[in-house]
C-alpha distance (Angstrom), angle and dihedral (degrees) to the residues before:
residue distance angle dihedral
M1 . . .
S2 3.82 . .
K3 3.78 121.8 .
M4 3.81 113.9 -108.8
T5 3.79 115.2 -126.6
V6 3.79 116.3 -148.3
D7 3.78 128.3 -158.0
Q8 3.81 103.6 -134.4
D9 3.82 90.7 -158.9
I10 3.80 89.6 63.1
I11 3.80 90.5 52.5
R12 3.82 90.9 48.8
D13 3.82 90.6 48.8
L14 3.80 90.9 49.7
A15 3.81 91.8 47.8
T16 3.82 90.2 50.0
L17 3.81 90.8 49.2
L18 3.80 89.2 48.8
N19 3.80 91.5 54.5
E20 3.79 95.4 42.5
T21 3.79 92.9 51.5
D22 3.83 97.7 38.3
L23 3.80 90.3 -126.7
S24 3.81 117.4 153.0
E25 3.80 95.4 -141.3
I26 3.80 142.2 2.3
E27 3.81 130.9 -166.8
V28 3.80 133.7 -169.1
Q29 3.77 129.0 -173.3
D30 3.78 131.7 -160.3
G31 3.79 112.4 -178.6
D32 3.80 108.2 -54.6
K33 3.82 93.7 -15.8
R34 3.78 120.9 92.0
I35 3.81 130.3 -176.3
R36 3.79 118.9 -164.4
V37 3.81 122.5 -175.5
V38 3.81 116.8 -168.1
R39 3.79 125.9 -171.5
N40 3.79 115.6 -136.0
M41 3.80 99.9 -135.4
T42 3.83 93.9 -157.1
T43 3.83 97.5 57.8
A44 3.81 139.9 24.5
A45 3.82 90.2 -105.1
A46 3.79 119.6 111.4
P47 3.82 107.6 -149.5
V48 3.77 113.6 -151.2
S49 3.75 125.5 -156.9
I50 3.79 124.3 -172.9
A51 3.79 123.0 -167.6
P52 3.81 140.5 155.5
A53 3.81 109.8 -97.1
A54 3.79 97.8 -109.8
A55 3.81 98.6 31.0
T56 3.78 135.8 82.9
V57 3.80 119.0 -78.7
A58 3.81 115.4 -85.5
P59 3.82 120.3 -127.5
V60 3.82 113.4 -71.0
V61 3.79 115.0 -108.0
E62 3.81 110.6 -151.4
T63 3.76 122.3 -153.1
T64 3.76 130.4 174.0
D65 3.76 129.6 -151.2
K66 3.83 89.4 -119.1
D67 3.83 87.9 63.7
H68 3.81 91.1 57.1
P69 3.84 111.6 109.8
G70 3.83 89.7 -133.0
A71 3.81 95.7 51.8
V72 3.82 112.7 133.6
T73 3.81 113.9 -158.3
S74 3.77 132.2 -169.7
P75 3.79 112.4 -91.2
M76 3.84 91.1 -159.1
V77 3.79 148.8 13.1
G78 3.79 116.0 -91.6
T79 3.79 146.6 90.5
L80 3.79 116.0 -52.0
Y81 3.79 122.2 -138.8
T82 3.81 123.7 -168.9
A83 3.83 94.6 -160.6
A84 3.80 136.9 39.2
D85 3.83 90.8 -114.6
P86 3.82 138.4 -11.1
E87 3.81 93.1 -90.8
S88 3.83 95.1 51.0
G89 3.76 127.3 83.3
N90 3.79 121.3 -109.5
F91 3.79 117.5 -78.7
I92 3.82 90.3 -125.0
K93 3.79 143.1 7.1
I94 3.79 133.2 -169.3
G95 3.79 110.5 -72.3
D96 3.83 95.3 25.9
K97 3.78 117.7 134.9
V98 3.81 111.6 -131.2
A99 3.79 133.7 -169.9
A100 3.79 125.1 -136.2
G101 3.79 108.4 -86.0
Q102 3.82 94.7 22.0
T103 3.82 113.2 137.3
L104 3.80 110.9 -104.1
M105 3.80 99.8 174.2
I106 3.80 142.8 -24.3
I107 3.80 127.0 -116.2
E108 3.78 117.5 -158.9
A109 3.79 111.9 -147.6
M110 3.81 122.6 170.4
K111 3.84 91.1 -12.3
V112 3.84 91.2 -55.3
M113 3.81 119.7 118.3
N114 3.82 109.2 -137.3
Q115 3.80 117.9 -166.4
I116 3.81 115.3 -137.5
P117 3.82 107.0 -144.9
A118 3.79 126.7 -156.8
P119 3.82 107.3 -101.5
K120 3.81 89.5 -149.6
G121 3.77 140.5 5.1
G122 3.79 121.4 -95.8
T123 3.79 144.4 94.2
I124 3.80 124.7 -48.2
I125 3.82 105.4 -120.7
K126 3.82 99.8 167.3
I127 3.79 137.6 19.7
L128 3.79 108.5 -166.0
V129 3.81 101.5 -178.6
E130 3.80 137.3 60.5
N131 3.77 133.2 -135.2
S132 3.85 115.0 -80.1
Q133 3.78 91.3 12.3
P134 3.82 118.2 146.3
V135 3.82 111.8 -120.8
E136 3.78 133.8 -165.8
F137 3.79 129.7 -146.1
G138 3.81 108.0 -76.3
D139 3.83 96.7 17.5
L140 3.80 111.5 146.7
L141 3.81 110.3 -110.9
V142 3.82 110.1 166.5
I143 3.79 140.9 -4.8
I144 3.81 118.7 -139.7
E145 3.78 119.6 -167.7
């Protein structure tokens, strides 16, 4: 039996598509190889299972967005804002390319507006918060890939 090689970028793309479309699962097949990504509806994790098309399902590998190397978390408690003011557009949207240090969002804490900079350059693949939402230290805000 040969070992199946998996392109992790394809799994990430499928997981992103799953979240963007609010589907609970998605599956693709290429010959005798099949990749199935299933969203766990009770948590933010996106379990992934990989199995040959005509075989039993392989063990589920769970990942969370917090484990992603491009995860941006809240450095403080406060109210999150996605734009500089109500009349301005959002700092970022899914698919935007950002540079390291670019402002992603603002968190108001004790009447002080704190800019949240991108820790690295890349593409915004997920925005996990909404405008005017209260956030806690360590809450997941954005994923940059």
